[in-house]
C-alpha positions, 0 to 999 in steps of 0.5 A, spaced: 452 600 515 450 607 512 452 611 518 459 608 518 461 609 511 467 613 509 470 613 516 476 608 514 478 613 508 481 617 513 486 611 515 493 613 513 498 607 512 504 611 512 502 615 519 500 609 522 507 606 521 510 612 523 507 612 530 509 605 531 516 606 529 516 611 535 514 606 540 519 602 544 520 595 541 518 591 547 511 588 549 511 593 555 512 599 550 507 597 545 501 596 551 504 602 555 498 606 554 494 601 559 499 603 564 499 596 568 501 591 562 502 585 567 495 584 569 493 586 562 497 581 558 495 575 563 488 576 562 488 577 555 492 571 553 488 567 558 482 569 555 484 567 548 486 560 550 480 559 553 476 562 547 480 557 542 479 551 546 472 552 546 472 554 538 476 547 537 470 543 540 465 546 535 469 544 529 468 537 526 474 533 525 479 538 529 483 535 535 481 538 541 487 536 545 495 537 543 498 543 538 495 545 532 500 544 526 501 551 524 498 558 526 500 565 523 500 571 528 497 577 524 500 584 526 505 580 531 508 586 533 514 583 538 511 577 539 507 578 545 501 573 543 506 568 540 510 568 546 504 567 551 499 563 547 500 561 540 507 558 541 503 554 546 498 551 542 501 551 535 507 547 533 509 552 528 507 560 528 509 564 522 508 572 523 506 578 519 508 585 521 509 591 518 514 595 522 521 592 521 524 594 528 519 589 531 520 583 526 528 584 528 526 582 535 522 576 532 528 574 528 532 575 534 528 571 539 529 564 542 522 562 539 525 563 532 533 562 533 532 556 539 526 553 539 524 554 532 517 555 533 517 562 530 518 560 522 517 565 517 517 572 519 514 577 513 515 584 514 509 587 510 503 590 512 497 585 512 494 589 506 500 586 502 501 579 505 499 573 500 499 567 504 503 561 501 501 555 505 495 552 509 494 554 516 490 551 522 489 558 525 489 565 523 490 569 529 488 577 527 489 581 534 489 589 535 491 590 528 485 591 523 484 598 525 489 600 520 486 597 514 481 600 510 474 596 509 476 593 503 483 592 505 480 588 511 475 584 506 480 582 501 485 580 507 480 575 510 478 572 503 486 571 502 486 568 509 479 564 508 483 561 502 489 559 506 485 555 511 486 547 512 480 543 512 479 544 519 482 551 519 479 557 523 480 565 523 480 568 529 479 576 530 480 579 536 479 587 536 476 593 540 469 595 539 467 602 538 463 605 543 460 611 539 454 613 542 451 613 534 453 607 533 459 609 528 466 607 527 471 611 531 477 614 527 483 615 532 488 621 529 494 618 534 495 612 530 491 613 524 486 607 526 479 606 526 475 602 531 469 599 528 462 597 531 460 590 532 455 590 526 461 593 521 465 587 523 459 582 522 458 585 515 465 585 513 465 578 515 459 576 511 462 580 505 468 576 505 465 569 505 466 567 512 461 564 517 461 566 524 461 560 528 462 563 535 463 570 538 464 573 545 467 579 549 473 578 553 472 578 560 476 580 566 479 587 565 477 592 571 472 596 569 475 602 573 480 602 567 474 604 562 477 600 556 474 599 550 470 592 549 474 587 546 470 581 542 473 575 539 470 572 532 471 565 530 470 565 522 470 559 517 469 558 510 462 557 508 460 550 506 
């Protein structure tokens, strides 16, 4: 980890919030940098659903059919992942999101007001979120780059304590492609893209056991996107 140490010190939470406050509060807006939002989100959500189905088969006592009781969408944005995935595999979904204009969209959504799938919405950063209920699934996607290493580790420890007996944490994040194997800092949104080795070290530090990991497949190579990897994590027995 020595080559990666210190990069996360450049993260500025206020700068990150300012960046996202200038992004349109729509799913298209939040993925605008990808150009072709419809194909991206279709591949992304299909991959997530397939990965979770495989993970559920690895957990003793976990149902492999039907919906889970409760999930939480960490870094929920305007609810793209909840609408297209988590709300289909869970009876209830909580959401954690620091940008108020995004949580306003969640509060006004049909999933919240009519279907009652979205329940508690927490307008706060993940570094401040203290889970106060038990979750079958903690889903953390495309948001950990805004947390410093220590904050990330502490978040995972809190999530670990909030898991049900068959609960699982899934992290889905971009991976660094730095030629020297280092984390990469992005000044645009004040975030860090970590290496696979860094993630695994932080998971171990947080007292979590990695039960499955794989790359998201299906993105066209012509777009030269960063690799995206899933990690399924459980408590160490």
